RODO-2510 file (C-alpha; in nm, 4 decimals, decimal comma):
residues 102
     n   res          X          Y          Z
     1     m    -1,7423     0,1037     3,6359
     2     e    -1,7977     0,4769     3,6364
     3     s    -2,1115     0,6162     3,4698
     4     g    -2,0418     0,7092     3,1061
     5     m    -1,7324     0,4875     3,0855
     6     r    -1,7259     0,2269     2,8100
     7     s    -1,5651    -0,1125     2,8276
     8     k    -1,2648    -0,1734     2,6032
     9     i    -1,3467    -0,3157     2,2594
    10     e    -1,1244    -0,6058     2,1589
    11     t    -0,9412    -0,5411     1,8314
    12     h    -0,6662    -0,7018     1,6264
    13     p    -0,3844    -0,4652     1,5170
    14     i    -0,2662    -0,4922     1,1559
    15     r     0,0573    -0,3168     1,0586
    16     v     0,0004    -0,1113     0,7433
    17     i     0,1456     0,1565     0,5203
    18     i    -0,1135     0,4164     0,4237
    19     t    -0,0596     0,6665     0,1449
    20     t    -0,2450     0,9978     0,1192
    21     d    -0,1826     1,2839    -0,1243
    22     n     0,0716     1,4400     0,1120
    23     h     0,1875     1,1714     0,3549
    24     e     0,2986     0,8142     0,3938
    25     i     0,1981     0,6657     0,7279
    26     e     0,3185     0,3414     0,8790
    27     g     0,1323     0,2201     1,1840
    28     f    -0,1416    -0,0108     1,3062
    29     m    -0,5054    -0,0193     1,1988
    30     h    -0,7351    -0,2048     1,4362
    31     i    -0,9974    -0,4496     1,3135
    32     k    -1,2517    -0,6546     1,5063
    33     p    -1,1504    -1,0202     1,5274
    34     g    -1,3848    -1,2597     1,3434
    35     g    -1,7093    -1,1808     1,1635
    36     y    -1,8149    -0,8371     1,0393
    37     q    -1,5302    -0,5832     1,0056
    38     s    -1,2647    -0,8520     1,0454
    39     r    -1,0755    -0,7366     0,7338
    40     i    -0,9146    -0,4030     0,6487
    41     s    -1,1465    -0,3674     0,3484
    42     d    -1,4492    -0,4104     0,5796
    43     l    -1,3284    -0,1249     0,7990
    44     l    -1,2593     0,1026     0,5025
    45     n    -1,6083     0,0413     0,3610
    46     v    -1,8201     0,1202     0,6689
    47     q    -2,0796     0,3659     0,5353
    48     n    -2,1011     0,6190     0,8207
    49     l    -1,7386     0,5967     0,9325
    50     k    -1,5385     0,9113     0,8542
    51     y    -1,2259     0,8671     1,0668
    52     i    -1,0103     0,5766     1,1843
    53     p    -0,7431     0,5636     1,4527
    54     i    -0,3904     0,4641     1,3571
    55     t    -0,1614     0,3728     1,6467
    56     h     0,2184     0,3639     1,6798
    57     a     0,2315     0,5810     1,3672
    58     t     0,5305     0,7124     1,1750
    59     i     0,4310     0,9952     0,9393
    60     q     0,6466     1,1071     0,6468
    61     n     0,5548     1,4276     0,4650
    62     l     0,6062     1,3369     0,0978
    63     a     0,6932     1,6967     0,0073
    64     q     0,9669     1,7017     0,2740
    65     v     1,1325     1,3610     0,2511
    66     h     1,4626     1,5148     0,3618
    67     k     1,3086     1,5782     0,7071
    68     a     1,2852     1,3043     0,9666
    69     p     0,9439     1,1384     0,9931
    70     r     0,7227     1,2284     1,2882
    71     q     0,6174     0,9590     1,5348
    72     v     0,2938     0,9669     1,7345
    73     d     0,1184     0,7160     1,9600
    74     t    -0,2201     0,7736     1,7942
    75     l    -0,3471     0,9716     1,4996
    76     i    -0,7015     1,0030     1,3717
    77     l    -0,7102     0,9751     0,9921
    78     r    -0,9969     1,0927     0,7720
    79     l    -1,0946     0,8013     0,5468
    80     d    -1,1541     1,0114     0,2364
    81     t    -0,7859     1,1155     0,2367
    82     i    -0,6608     0,7573     0,1950
    83     k    -0,5244     0,6698    -0,1503
    84     m    -0,3725     0,3286    -0,0745
    85     v    -0,3381     0,0823     0,2166
    86     i    -0,0732    -0,1890     0,2167
    87     p    -0,1049    -0,4512     0,4926
    88     l     0,2431    -0,5478     0,6120
    89     s     0,1748    -0,7974     0,8863
    90     d    -0,0896    -0,9550     1,1062
    91     e     0,1246    -0,8971     1,4126
    92     g     0,0540    -0,6378     1,6809
    93     p     0,3001    -0,3686     1,7924
    94     h     0,4563    -0,5846     2,0643
    95     h     0,4714    -0,9023     1,8529
    96     a     0,6188    -0,7745     1,5269
    97     e     0,9520    -0,9277     1,4404
    98     p     1,2073    -0,8022     1,1882
    99     g     1,2208    -0,9845     0,8578
   100     p     1,5283    -1,1639     0,7221
   101     g     1,8334    -0,9425     0,7043
   102     q     1,6952    -0,6814     0,9449
***
């Protein structure tokens, strides 16, 4: 391994909807499996954490709902902007299946 390179940290993706003052974001938060920080609430309550990555994100500007949402592979979200988090599924981006009627 090259000097300065870090090994990949194993995480478990959780599909969520996140609401901020100006945006609704659907994507995947990543938690550590088992033990400390194994729940979304654990991640949101880490004292010195200011930002979290959200992957496979769809971002809707709430002031411009008539415009198509923007899609990005990864966004970095400042924790103090989050108003609400709704977990939708425990499945990762390649394992999510549509619900009934979809």
